[in-house]
C-alpha positions as YAML, in Angstrom:
chain: A
units: angstrom
residues:
- id: 1
  name: MET
  ca: [123.86, 101.38, 212.91]
- id: 2
  name: GLU
  ca: [124.06, 97.68, 212.93]
- id: 3
  name: ILE
  ca: [127.43, 97.74, 214.79]
- id: 4
  name: LEU
  ca: [126.05, 100.08, 217.38]
- id: 5
  name: THR
  ca: [123.03, 97.92, 217.93]
- id: 6
  name: ASP
  ca: [125.28, 94.93, 218.40]
- id: 7
  name: LEU
  ca: [127.25, 96.91, 221.05]
- id: 8
  name: VAL
  ca: [124.06, 97.82, 222.98]
- id: 9
  name: THR
  ca: [123.00, 94.08, 222.86]
- id: 10
  name: MET
  ca: [126.38, 93.00, 224.16]
- id: 11
  name: ASN
  ca: [126.06, 95.77, 226.91]
- id: 12
  name: GLN
  ca: [122.75, 94.38, 228.04]
- id: 13
  name: LYS
  ca: [124.18, 90.92, 228.22]
- id: 14
  name: TRP
  ca: [127.04, 92.18, 230.37]
- id: 15
  name: GLN
  ca: [124.54, 93.83, 232.76]
- id: 16
  name: SER
  ca: [122.69, 90.46, 233.17]
- id: 17
  name: LYS
  ca: [125.90, 88.46, 233.80]
- id: 18
  name: LEU
  ca: [127.45, 90.89, 236.23]
- id: 19
  name: SER
  ca: [124.35, 91.85, 238.32]
- id: 20
  name: PHE
  ca: [124.83, 89.06, 240.84]
- id: 21
  name: LYS
  ca: [128.62, 89.88, 241.23]
- id: 22
  name: VAL
  ca: [127.88, 93.62, 241.79]
- id: 23
  name: PHE
  ca: [125.02, 92.56, 244.32]
- id: 24
  name: ALA
  ca: [127.42, 90.38, 246.15]
- id: 25
  name: ILE
  ca: [130.02, 93.16, 246.52]
- id: 26
  name: LEU
  ca: [127.36, 95.61, 247.80]
- id: 27
  name: PHE
  ca: [125.81, 92.95, 250.21]
- id: 28
  name: VAL
  ca: [129.19, 92.46, 251.78]
- id: 29
  name: MET
  ca: [129.53, 96.30, 252.23]
- id: 30
  name: ALA
  ca: [126.34, 96.20, 254.20]
- id: 31
  name: PHE
  ca: [128.11, 94.41, 256.95]
- id: 32
  name: ILE
  ca: [131.61, 95.93, 256.59]
- id: 33
  name: THR
  ca: [130.42, 99.59, 256.67]
- id: 34
  name: ASN
  ca: [128.44, 99.07, 259.81]
- id: 35
  name: VAL
  ca: [131.15, 98.37, 262.17]
- id: 36
  name: THR
  ca: [132.62, 99.75, 265.37]
- id: 37
  name: ILE
  ca: [136.43, 99.21, 266.18]
- id: 38
  name: SER
  ca: [137.98, 101.12, 268.95]
- id: 39
  name: ASN
  ca: [137.84, 104.84, 268.12]
- id: 40
  name: TYR
  ca: [136.42, 104.24, 264.69]
- id: 41
  name: GLN
  ca: [132.72, 104.13, 263.83]
- id: 42
  name: GLN
  ca: [131.18, 103.85, 260.38]
- id: 43
  name: THR
  ca: [127.41, 103.91, 259.41]
- id: 44
  name: SER
  ca: [125.52, 102.32, 256.42]
- id: 45
  name: ASN
  ca: [126.23, 103.67, 252.95]
- id: 46
  name: THR
  ca: [123.22, 104.79, 250.99]
- id: 47
  name: ALA
  ca: [124.75, 103.52, 247.76]
- id: 48
  name: LEU
  ca: [124.10, 100.00, 248.89]
- id: 49
  name: ALA
  ca: [120.58, 100.35, 247.25]
- id: 50
  name: ALA
  ca: [122.15, 100.18, 243.79]
- id: 51
  name: THR
  ca: [122.28, 96.64, 242.22]
- id: 52
  name: THR
  ca: [121.11, 97.35, 238.71]
- id: 53
  name: PRO
  ca: [123.23, 99.59, 236.50]
- id: 54
  name: LYS
  ca: [121.69, 103.10, 235.68]
- id: 55
  name: TYR
  ca: [124.44, 103.76, 233.30]
- id: 56
  name: THR
  ca: [126.86, 101.28, 231.56]
- id: 57
  name: VAL
  ca: [130.19, 102.41, 229.94]
- id: 58
  name: TYR
  ca: [132.03, 100.53, 227.42]
- id: 59
  name: VAL
  ca: [134.68, 100.97, 224.64]
- id: 60
  name: SER
  ca: [134.66, 100.16, 220.97]
- id: 61
  name: GLY
  ca: [137.69, 100.97, 219.01]
- id: 62
  name: SER
  ca: [138.86, 104.54, 220.12]
- id: 63
  name: THR
  ca: [135.29, 105.62, 221.13]
- id: 64
  name: TYR
  ca: [133.83, 105.45, 224.65]
- id: 65
  name: TYR
  ca: [129.98, 104.99, 225.08]
- id: 66
  name: ALA
  ca: [127.57, 105.29, 227.96]
- id: 67
  name: THR
  ca: [124.17, 103.79, 227.78]
- id: 68
  name: SER
  ca: [121.14, 104.27, 230.04]
- id: 69
  name: SER
  ca: [119.34, 101.28, 231.75]
- id: 70
  name: THR
  ca: [117.14, 100.99, 228.63]
- id: 71
  name: GLY
  ca: [120.29, 100.58, 226.35]
- id: 72
  name: SER
  ca: [119.99, 104.01, 224.78]
- id: 73
  name: VAL
  ca: [123.41, 105.79, 224.20]
- id: 74
  name: ILE
  ca: [123.47, 109.02, 226.22]
- id: 75
  name: THR
  ca: [126.91, 110.17, 225.54]
- id: 76
  name: SER
  ca: [129.98, 109.06, 223.43]
- id: 77
  name: SER
  ca: [133.41, 110.57, 222.99]
- id: 78
  name: SER
  ca: [137.08, 109.81, 222.17]
- id: 79
  name: SER
  ca: [137.72, 110.97, 225.77]
- id: 80
  name: PHE
  ca: [136.81, 108.53, 228.50]
- id: 81
  name: ALA
  ca: [137.11, 111.23, 231.17]
- id: 82
  name: ASN
  ca: [134.51, 113.20, 229.18]
- id: 83
  name: VAL
  ca: [132.14, 110.31, 229.21]
- id: 84
  name: MET
  ca: [132.49, 109.73, 232.89]
- id: 85
  name: ASN
  ca: [132.23, 113.41, 233.77]
- id: 86
  name: THR
  ca: [129.08, 113.70, 231.72]
- id: 87
  name: ILE
  ca: [127.61, 110.75, 233.61]
- id: 88
  name: ASN
  ca: [128.67, 112.43, 236.90]
- id: 89
  name: SER
  ca: [126.44, 115.41, 236.06]
- id: 90
  name: LYS
  ca: [123.42, 113.16, 235.69]
- id: 91
  name: LEU
  ca: [123.92, 110.96, 238.74]
- id: 92
  name: VAL
  ca: [121.46, 110.82, 241.66]
- id: 93
  name: SER
  ca: [121.59, 108.86, 244.92]
- id: 94
  name: GLY
  ca: [121.15, 105.12, 244.49]
- id: 95
  name: ASP
  ca: [122.69, 105.05, 240.92]
- id: 96
  name: LEU
  ca: [125.10, 102.39, 239.87]
- id: 97
  name: VAL
  ca: [127.57, 103.06, 237.04]
- id: 98
  name: LEU
  ca: [128.96, 99.82, 235.57]
- id: 99
  name: ILE
  ca: [132.21, 100.04, 233.46]
- id: 100
  name: GLN
  ca: [132.52, 97.11, 231.29]
- id: 101
  name: ASN
  ca: [135.82, 94.96, 231.00]
- id: 102
  name: GLY
  ca: [138.31, 96.65, 228.73]
- id: 103
  name: LEU
  ca: [141.16, 99.18, 228.61]
- id: 104
  name: TYR
  ca: [140.22, 102.72, 229.22]
- id: 105
  name: TYR
  ca: [142.81, 105.47, 228.57]
- id: 106
  name: VAL
  ca: [142.56, 108.33, 230.94]
- id: 107
  name: THR
  ca: [143.84, 111.73, 229.69]
- id: 108
  name: ALA
  ca: [142.06, 113.98, 232.17]
- id: 109
  name: THR
  ca: [140.93, 113.64, 235.85]
- id: 110
  name: ILE
  ca: [137.54, 111.96, 236.36]
- id: 111
  name: GLN
  ca: [135.33, 113.73, 239.01]
- id: 112
  name: ILE
  ca: [132.81, 111.90, 241.04]
- id: 113
  name: THR
  ca: [131.27, 114.55, 242.95]
- id: 114
  name: LYS
  ca: [127.61, 113.38, 243.51]
- id: 115
  name: SER
  ca: [126.39, 111.31, 246.60]
- id: 116
  name: GLY
  ca: [125.04, 107.96, 247.19]
- id: 117
  name: VAL
  ca: [126.35, 106.37, 244.05]
- id: 118
  name: THR
  ca: [128.39, 103.30, 243.15]
- id: 119
  name: ILE
  ca: [131.07, 103.24, 240.39]
- id: 120
  name: SER
  ca: [132.07, 99.68, 239.66]
- id: 121
  name: GLY
  ca: [134.21, 97.88, 237.15]
- id: 122
  name: SER
  ca: [133.50, 94.30, 235.83]
- id: 123
  name: GLY
  ca: [136.50, 92.40, 236.88]
- id: 124
  name: SER
  ca: [138.92, 93.32, 234.14]
- id: 125
  name: THR
  ca: [138.20, 96.99, 233.79]
- id: 126
  name: ILE
  ca: [141.49, 98.89, 233.51]
- id: 127
  name: LEU
  ca: [141.82, 102.67, 233.76]
- id: 128
  name: GLN
  ca: [145.28, 103.61, 232.57]
- id: 129
  name: ALA
  ca: [146.89, 107.01, 232.60]
- id: 130
  name: THR
  ca: [148.37, 107.86, 229.20]
- id: 131
  name: THR
  ca: [149.71, 111.31, 228.67]
- id: 132
  name: CYS
  ca: [150.97, 113.64, 231.31]
- id: 133
  name: LEU
  ca: [148.03, 115.38, 232.70]
- id: 134
  name: ASN
  ca: [149.31, 118.91, 232.71]
- id: 135
  name: SER
  ca: [151.07, 118.93, 236.06]
- id: 136
  name: LEU
  ca: [152.14, 117.01, 239.07]
- id: 137
  name: SER
  ca: [149.42, 116.09, 241.54]
- id: 138
  name: VAL
  ca: [146.65, 115.26, 239.17]
- id: 139
  name: ARG
  ca: [144.70, 112.07, 239.43]
- id: 140
  name: ILE
  ca: [142.97, 109.36, 237.45]
- id: 141
  name: LEU
  ca: [139.96, 109.83, 239.61]
- id: 142
  name: GLU
  ca: [138.75, 112.01, 242.47]
- id: 143
  name: LEU
  ca: [135.95, 110.60, 244.70]
- id: 144
  name: SER
  ca: [134.15, 113.28, 246.81]
- id: 145
  name: GLY
  ca: [130.54, 113.79, 247.75]
- id: 146
  name: SER
  ca: [129.26, 111.37, 250.31]
- id: 147
  name: ASN
  ca: [128.09, 107.77, 250.70]
- id: 148
  name: ASN
  ca: [129.88, 106.68, 247.43]
- id: 149
  name: ILE
  ca: [131.52, 103.29, 246.59]
- id: 150
  name: LEU
  ca: [134.34, 102.75, 244.18]
- id: 151
  name: THR
  ca: [134.89, 99.10, 243.49]
- id: 152
  name: ASN
  ca: [136.33, 96.33, 241.17]
- id: 153
  name: ILE
  ca: [138.34, 98.63, 238.98]
- id: 154
  name: ILE
  ca: [142.11, 98.37, 238.00]
- id: 155
  name: PHE
  ca: [144.03, 101.63, 238.18]
- id: 156
  name: ASP
  ca: [147.24, 101.64, 236.25]
- id: 157
  name: ALA
  ca: [149.19, 104.83, 236.60]
- id: 158
  name: ASN
  ca: [151.56, 103.54, 233.96]
- id: 159
  name: PHE
  ca: [154.61, 105.11, 235.72]
- id: 160
  name: ASN
  ca: [153.31, 108.53, 234.80]
- id: 161
  name: LYS
  ca: [155.30, 111.17, 236.66]
- id: 162
  name: CYS
  ca: [152.25, 113.55, 236.63]
- id: 163
  name: ILE
  ca: [149.85, 111.26, 238.48]
- id: 164
  name: SER
  ca: [149.85, 111.61, 242.39]
- id: 165
  name: PRO
  ca: [147.77, 110.21, 243.86]
- id: 166
  name: VAL
  ca: [146.34, 107.89, 241.38]
- id: 167
  name: VAL
  ca: [142.93, 108.10, 243.19]
- id: 168
  name: ILE
  ca: [142.03, 110.59, 246.04]
- id: 169
  name: ILE
  ca: [139.10, 110.02, 248.38]
- id: 170
  name: ALA
  ca: [137.59, 112.99, 250.00]
- id: 171
  name: GLY
  ca: [134.12, 113.91, 251.26]
- id: 172
  name: SER
  ca: [132.45, 111.81, 253.90]
- id: 173
  name: TYR
  ca: [131.27, 108.15, 254.20]
- id: 174
  name: ASN
  ca: [133.03, 107.11, 251.06]
- id: 175
  name: THR
  ca: [134.49, 103.61, 250.34]
- id: 176
  name: VAL
  ca: [137.14, 102.29, 247.99]
- id: 177
  name: GLN
  ca: [136.79, 98.43, 248.01]
- id: 178
  name: GLY
  ca: [138.18, 95.63, 245.76]
- id: 179
  name: CYS
  ca: [140.26, 97.71, 243.42]
- id: 180
  name: THR
  ca: [143.73, 97.15, 242.07]
- id: 181
  name: PHE
  ca: [146.29, 99.85, 242.00]
- id: 182
  name: LYS
  ca: [149.71, 99.55, 240.25]
- id: 183
  name: ASN
  ca: [152.71, 101.38, 238.66]
- id: 184
  name: ALA
  ca: [152.57, 104.67, 240.68]
- id: 185
  name: ILE
  ca: [155.58, 106.81, 240.86]
- id: 186
  name: GLN
  ca: [154.35, 108.41, 244.05]
- id: 187
  name: TYR
  ca: [150.92, 107.85, 245.91]
- id: 188
  name: CYS
  ca: [148.45, 105.25, 244.87]
- id: 189
  name: LEU
  ca: [145.47, 105.91, 247.04]
- id: 190
  name: GLN
  ca: [145.14, 108.90, 249.47]
- id: 191
  name: ALA
  ca: [142.36, 109.84, 251.85]
- id: 192
  name: TRP
  ca: [142.45, 113.72, 251.92]
- id: 193
  name: GLU
  ca: [140.46, 115.51, 254.61]
- id: 194
  name: ALA
  ca: [138.09, 112.65, 254.35]
- id: 195
  name: LEU
  ca: [135.55, 111.79, 257.07]
- id: 196
  name: ASN
  ca: [134.25, 108.29, 258.03]
- id: 197
  name: PHE
  ca: [136.08, 106.58, 255.10]
- id: 198
  name: ASN
  ca: [136.69, 103.04, 254.28]
- id: 199
  name: ILE
  ca: [139.70, 101.65, 252.31]
- id: 200
  name: ILE
  ca: [139.01, 97.85, 252.24]
- id: 201
  name: GLY
  ca: [140.17, 94.82, 250.42]
- id: 202
  name: ASN
  ca: [142.27, 96.53, 247.69]
- id: 203
  name: SER
  ca: [145.58, 95.32, 246.17]
- id: 204
  name: PHE
  ca: [148.66, 97.43, 245.43]
- id: 205
  name: ASN
  ca: [151.71, 96.70, 243.42]
- id: 206
  name: LYS
  ca: [154.51, 99.24, 242.70]
- id: 207
  name: ALA
  ca: [154.25, 102.70, 244.27]
- id: 208
  name: GLN
  ca: [156.21, 105.02, 246.51]
- id: 209
  name: TYR
  ca: [153.25, 105.02, 248.92]
- id: 210
  name: ALA
  ca: [150.42, 102.51, 248.44]
- id: 211
  name: ILE
  ca: [147.80, 104.03, 250.92]
- id: 212
  name: ALA
  ca: [148.04, 107.46, 252.67]
- id: 213
  name: THR
  ca: [146.05, 109.93, 254.71]
- id: 214
  name: GLY
  ca: [146.44, 113.66, 254.47]
- id: 215
  name: GLY
  ca: [144.96, 117.05, 255.29]
- id: 216
  name: THR
  ca: [145.76, 120.23, 256.99]
- id: 217
  name: SER
  ca: [145.87, 121.76, 260.50]
- id: 218
  name: ALA
  ca: [142.20, 122.86, 259.79]
- id: 219
  name: TYR
  ca: [140.97, 119.62, 258.27]
- id: 220
  name: TYR
  ca: [142.28, 116.24, 259.35]
- id: 221
  name: CYS
  ca: [141.19, 112.77, 258.04]
- id: 222
  name: ILE
  ca: [138.74, 111.65, 260.71]
- id: 223
  name: ASN
  ca: [137.27, 108.31, 261.51]
- id: 224
  name: GLY
  ca: [138.74, 105.88, 258.87]
- id: 225
  name: LEU
  ca: [139.06, 102.15, 258.35]
- id: 226
  name: ILE
  ca: [142.08, 100.77, 256.39]
- id: 227
  name: SER
  ca: [141.44, 97.02, 256.35]
- id: 228
  name: GLY
  ca: [142.21, 93.82, 254.39]
- id: 229
  name: ASN
  ca: [144.49, 95.43, 251.80]
- id: 230
  name: THR
  ca: [147.50, 93.58, 250.19]
- id: 231
  name: ILE
  ca: [150.50, 95.70, 249.38]
- id: 232
  name: VAL
  ca: [153.74, 94.66, 247.71]
- id: 233
  name: ASP
  ca: [156.74, 96.57, 246.10]
- id: 234
  name: ALA
  ca: [156.05, 99.95, 247.87]
- id: 235
  name: ARG
  ca: [159.53, 101.73, 247.70]
- id: 236
  name: ASP
  ca: [158.96, 103.99, 250.73]
- id: 237
  name: CYS
  ca: [156.15, 102.49, 252.76]
- id: 238
  name: GLY
  ca: [152.89, 100.57, 252.45]
- id: 239
  name: ILE
  ca: [150.68, 102.75, 254.59]
- id: 240
  name: LYS
  ca: [151.72, 106.34, 255.44]
- id: 241
  name: LEU
  ca: [149.64, 108.01, 258.13]
- id: 242
  name: LYS
  ca: [149.53, 111.87, 258.70]
- id: 243
  name: TRP
  ca: [147.07, 114.46, 259.52]
- id: 244
  name: ALA
  ca: [144.49, 112.03, 260.81]
- id: 245
  name: LYS
  ca: [142.32, 111.32, 263.87]
- id: 246
  name: ASN
  ca: [140.63, 108.09, 265.00]
- id: 247
  name: ILE
  ca: [142.04, 105.78, 262.26]
- id: 248
  name: VAL
  ca: [142.02, 101.98, 262.52]
- id: 249
  name: VAL
  ca: [144.58, 100.12, 260.31]
- id: 250
  name: THR
  ca: [143.83, 96.29, 260.60]
- id: 251
  name: GLY
  ca: [144.00, 93.01, 258.81]
- id: 252
  name: ASN
  ca: [146.37, 94.29, 256.10]
- id: 253
  name: ILE
  ca: [149.19, 92.25, 254.50]
- id: 254
  name: ILE
  ca: [152.31, 94.10, 253.53]
- id: 255
  name: ASP
  ca: [155.64, 92.85, 252.03]
- id: 256
  name: THR
  ca: [158.24, 95.40, 252.90]
- id: 257
  name: ALA
  ca: [160.60, 93.99, 250.27]
- id: 258
  name: TYR
  ca: [161.09, 96.62, 247.63]
- id: 259
  name: LEU
  ca: [161.93, 95.25, 244.23]
- id: 260
  name: THR
  ca: [163.67, 98.39, 242.80]
- id: 261
  name: TRP
  ca: [161.92, 99.47, 239.70]
- id: 262
  name: THR
  ca: [162.36, 102.29, 237.16]
- id: 263
  name: THR
  ca: [159.78, 104.15, 235.11]
- id: 264
  name: SER
  ca: [159.92, 101.19, 232.71]
- id: 265
  name: GLY
  ca: [159.04, 98.86, 235.59]
- id: 266
  name: SER
  ca: [162.15, 96.86, 235.70]
- id: 267
  name: GLY
  ca: [165.05, 96.68, 238.28]
- id: 268
  name: SER
  ca: [166.64, 94.44, 240.96]
- id: 269
  name: THR
  ca: [166.12, 93.76, 244.63]
- id: 270
  name: THR
  ca: [168.49, 96.15, 246.45]
- id: 271
  name: THR
  ca: [166.67, 98.02, 249.14]
- id: 272
  name: GLY
  ca: [163.59, 97.92, 251.46]
- id: 273
  name: SER
  ca: [160.85, 99.97, 252.94]
- id: 274
  name: VAL
  ca: [158.51, 100.42, 255.82]
- id: 275
  name: GLY
  ca: [155.22, 98.46, 256.30]
- id: 276
  name: ILE
  ca: [153.35, 101.11, 258.27]
- id: 277
  name: ARG
  ca: [154.56, 104.58, 259.08]
- id: 278
  name: PHE
  ca: [153.27, 107.11, 261.52]
- id: 279
  name: TYR
  ca: [154.62, 110.07, 259.55]
- id: 280
  name: MET
  ca: [154.08, 112.91, 261.97]
- id: 281
  name: ALA
  ca: [156.76, 115.11, 260.47]
- id: 282
  name: ASP
  ca: [154.17, 116.17, 257.86]
- id: 283
  name: GLY
  ca: [151.21, 116.22, 260.24]
- id: 284
  name: PRO
  ca: [150.18, 114.90, 263.62]
- id: 285
  name: LEU
  ca: [148.09, 111.86, 264.56]
- id: 286
  name: VAL
  ca: [145.64, 111.23, 267.28]
- id: 287
  name: GLY
  ca: [143.90, 108.14, 268.13]
- id: 288
  name: ILE
  ca: [145.52, 105.75, 265.73]
- id: 289
  name: THR
  ca: [145.27, 101.97, 266.18]
- id: 290
  name: VAL
  ca: [147.46, 99.59, 264.16]
- id: 291
  name: SER
  ca: [146.28, 96.01, 264.88]
- id: 292
  name: ASN
  ca: [146.29, 92.53, 263.39]
- id: 293
  name: ASN
  ca: [148.33, 93.23, 260.40]
- id: 294
  name: GLN
  ca: [150.78, 90.86, 258.75]
- id: 295
  name: ILE
  ca: [154.02, 92.64, 257.84]
- id: 296
  name: TYR
  ca: [157.03, 90.69, 256.45]
- id: 297
  name: ASP
  ca: [160.13, 90.99, 254.22]
- id: 298
  name: SER
  ca: [159.98, 88.28, 251.65]
- id: 299
  name: LYS
  ca: [163.46, 89.09, 250.23]
- id: 300
  name: LYS
  ca: [165.29, 89.82, 253.59]
- id: 301
  name: VAL
  ca: [166.55, 93.04, 252.24]
- id: 302
  name: LYS
  ca: [168.81, 95.16, 254.64]
- id: 303
  name: GLN
  ca: [166.71, 98.15, 255.64]
- id: 304
  name: THR
  ca: [163.13, 97.16, 256.10]
- id: 305
  name: TYR
  ca: [160.96, 98.10, 259.07]
- id: 306
  name: GLY
  ca: [157.55, 96.66, 260.20]
- id: 307
  name: VAL
  ca: [156.10, 99.72, 261.86]
- id: 308
  name: VAL
  ca: [157.88, 103.16, 262.30]
- id: 309
  name: VAL
  ca: [156.56, 105.99, 264.59]
- id: 310
  name: ASP
  ca: [158.33, 109.23, 263.66]
- id: 311
  name: VAL
  ca: [158.90, 112.31, 265.83]
- id: 312
  name: ASP
  ca: [155.94, 114.79, 265.82]
- id: 313
  name: ALA
  ca: [157.28, 118.22, 264.66]
- id: 314
  name: GLN
  ca: [154.09, 119.86, 266.19]
- id: 315
  name: LYS
  ca: [154.15, 117.91, 269.42]
- id: 316
  name: ILE
  ca: [150.56, 117.00, 269.72]
- id: 317
  name: SER
  ca: [150.25, 113.39, 268.53]
- id: 318
  name: SER
  ca: [148.80, 111.12, 271.17]
- id: 319
  name: SER
  ca: [146.92, 107.75, 271.69]
- id: 320
  name: LEU
  ca: [149.08, 105.70, 269.24]
- id: 321
  name: THR
  ca: [148.61, 101.85, 269.70]
- id: 322
  name: ILE
  ca: [150.49, 99.11, 267.77]
- id: 323
  name: THR
  ca: [148.86, 95.87, 268.87]
- id: 324
  name: ASN
  ca: [148.53, 92.17, 267.90]
- id: 325
  name: ASN
  ca: [150.45, 92.54, 264.61]
- id: 326
  name: LYS
  ca: [152.61, 89.77, 263.13]
- id: 327
  name: ILE
  ca: [155.93, 91.20, 261.90]
- id: 328
  name: THR
  ca: [158.43, 88.72, 260.35]
- id: 329
  name: ASN
  ca: [161.94, 88.93, 258.79]
- id: 330
  name: CYS
  ca: [162.25, 92.68, 258.87]
- id: 331
  name: TYR
  ca: [165.48, 94.40, 259.79]
- id: 332
  name: THR
  ca: [163.66, 95.97, 262.74]
- id: 333
  name: GLY
  ca: [160.15, 95.07, 263.76]
- id: 334
  name: VAL
  ca: [158.97, 98.29, 265.46]
- id: 335
  name: LEU
  ca: [160.94, 101.58, 265.57]
- id: 336
  name: SER
  ca: [159.45, 104.32, 267.97]
- id: 337
  name: LYS
  ca: [160.73, 107.88, 268.06]
- id: 338
  name: TRP
  ca: [157.71, 109.40, 269.81]
- id: 339
  name: ILE
  ca: [156.24, 109.52, 273.29]
- id: 340
  name: ASN
  ca: [153.48, 107.44, 274.94]
- id: 341
  name: VAL
  ca: [153.26, 104.77, 272.22]
- id: 342
  name: VAL
  ca: [151.77, 101.42, 273.29]
- id: 343
  name: ILE
  ca: [153.35, 98.40, 271.60]
- id: 344
  name: LYS
  ca: [151.51, 95.44, 273.06]
- id: 345
  name: GLY
  ca: [150.81, 91.78, 272.12]
- id: 346
  name: ASN
  ca: [152.72, 91.79, 268.84]
- id: 347
  name: SER
  ca: [154.52, 88.78, 267.37]
- id: 348
  name: ILE
  ca: [157.93, 90.09, 266.13]
- id: 349
  name: SER
  ca: [160.07, 87.24, 264.87]
- id: 350
  name: SER
  ca: [163.29, 86.69, 262.91]
- id: 351
  name: SER
  ca: [164.24, 90.43, 263.16]
- id: 352
  name: ARG
  ca: [167.68, 90.82, 261.54]
- id: 353
  name: ASN
  ca: [168.70, 93.64, 263.76]
- id: 354
  name: LYS
  ca: [166.24, 94.62, 266.56]
- id: 355
  name: GLY
  ca: [162.66, 93.51, 267.49]
- id: 356
  name: VAL
  ca: [161.68, 96.76, 269.13]
- id: 357
  name: ASP
  ca: [163.88, 99.87, 268.93]
- id: 358
  name: ILE
  ca: [162.91, 102.86, 271.26]
- id: 359
  name: TRP
  ca: [164.88, 105.97, 270.57]
- id: 360
  name: SER
  ca: [165.75, 108.64, 273.10]
- id: 361
  name: THR
  ca: [162.93, 110.91, 271.96]
- id: 362
  name: ALA
  ca: [160.33, 108.15, 272.67]
- id: 363
  name: THR
  ca: [159.79, 108.52, 276.42]
- id: 364
  name: ALA
  ca: [157.06, 106.67, 278.33]
- id: 365
  name: ASN
  ca: [156.46, 104.06, 275.77]
- id: 366
  name: GLN
  ca: [154.87, 100.81, 276.82]
- id: 367
  name: ILE
  ca: [156.33, 97.48, 275.56]
- id: 368
  name: ILE
  ca: [153.96, 94.85, 276.98]
- id: 369
  name: THR
  ca: [153.22, 91.20, 276.26]
- id: 370
  name: ASN
  ca: [155.06, 90.97, 272.92]
- id: 371
  name: THR
  ca: [156.72, 87.78, 271.66]
- id: 372
  name: LEU
  ca: [160.11, 88.58, 270.03]
- id: 373
  name: SER
  ca: [163.11, 87.16, 268.47]
- id: 374
  name: ALA
  ca: [165.99, 88.95, 266.87]
- id: 375
  name: ASP
  ca: [169.49, 88.29, 265.54]
- id: 376
  name: SER
  ca: [170.86, 91.16, 267.58]
- id: 377
  name: ILE
  ca: [168.66, 92.84, 270.26]
- id: 378
  name: ALA
  ca: [165.08, 91.88, 271.07]
- id: 379
  name: ILE
  ca: [164.24, 95.14, 272.80]
- id: 380
  name: SER
  ca: [166.48, 98.24, 272.73]
- id: 381
  name: ILE
  ca: [165.48, 101.28, 274.82]
- id: 382
  name: SER
  ca: [167.45, 104.56, 274.73]
- id: 383
  name: SER
  ca: [164.78, 106.63, 276.40]
- id: 384
  name: THR
  ca: [163.34, 107.14, 279.89]
- id: 385
  name: GLY
  ca: [160.02, 106.30, 281.61]
- id: 386
  name: CYS
  ca: [159.14, 103.23, 279.51]
- id: 387
  name: ILE
  ca: [157.17, 100.31, 280.88]
- id: 388
  name: VAL
  ca: [158.51, 96.90, 279.70]
- id: 389
  name: SER
  ca: [156.48, 93.98, 281.04]
- id: 390
  name: GLY
  ca: [155.35, 90.45, 280.15]
- id: 391
  name: ASN
  ca: [157.39, 90.12, 276.97]
- id: 392
  name: ILE
  ca: [158.62, 86.73, 275.75]
- id: 393
  name: ILE
  ca: [162.03, 86.72, 274.13]
- id: 394
  name: CYS
  ca: [162.85, 83.67, 271.99]
- id: 395
  name: ASN
  ca: [166.50, 84.24, 270.77]
...
């Protein structure tokens, strides 16, 4: 009993110490989530009212505890997912769940299904996958409902082959901000049939795809902001876009160099990847703006691409814009395979093959007012009906 009392006292001290930090995160969200950029519009998130934890979660030995705001233990278990899912059943709009620093082993999917809540770590809160969670395409956490915030948590997939994506964001007006994702065999963070979502200021290290959208012909991802994220060591691409409408991808920093890693996390630099990919082979895209991103190849590996626009198998993608990005040291800066793509105002430098490469399938592209330098060809066009105007070539 004395040990438990000490834990509760420590829990209350953590609440006091971290209250200002959590408030600061939510205060920033008040401004970020009330923005209008191009086709994208997001409104305020009702979870912003939460600044004092309603529930606090901590680990002691092999047992996980959750306490109420009064310090009373409301549930405990040897399963962290059981504790979190019990809390989920009790949540109401405005609640904040604070997970204290520590290593939390995840053996089942955590479901956050309520609305208007915040799930926050404490700076060194690590949720790590351990055993194979029954089958492929299970997650560490699923965020659904509406007006929820997931923030300040480190998600470690631990190279678990059963975890994909590590976190899925669905529902409407949900936000993932300030989290760290690492060691994913496939997807780290995927927005699936999500409406008015924010993926802001997260960091990603080691994955096949760091960030992705997804859906079906009936339910796209609609109105999303992917901004301020940092991505390294993604072996296929940093940001993969499919089945989406009215998405803005802006202010992200992506290193396309892929440090080849195995399930043990080791390897050597042998290949490359794509910074941002319009992957319409899986699902079409409408109203996508990729702007003001920094994409570079730190290792100068052979096959790296800044931005790739694939062919749309369903022939309905439109309003695709790539503008004001800074792309450096990639094998090819921008590769377009689809029609009516606008490539405007980008700085594409030190391309080791081509600055802009327009394939024969990519008719009526606009390549306007870009600044380019390339070892081979600054602008290569194999299609018809393209507009090429005002570009500056600095070979």
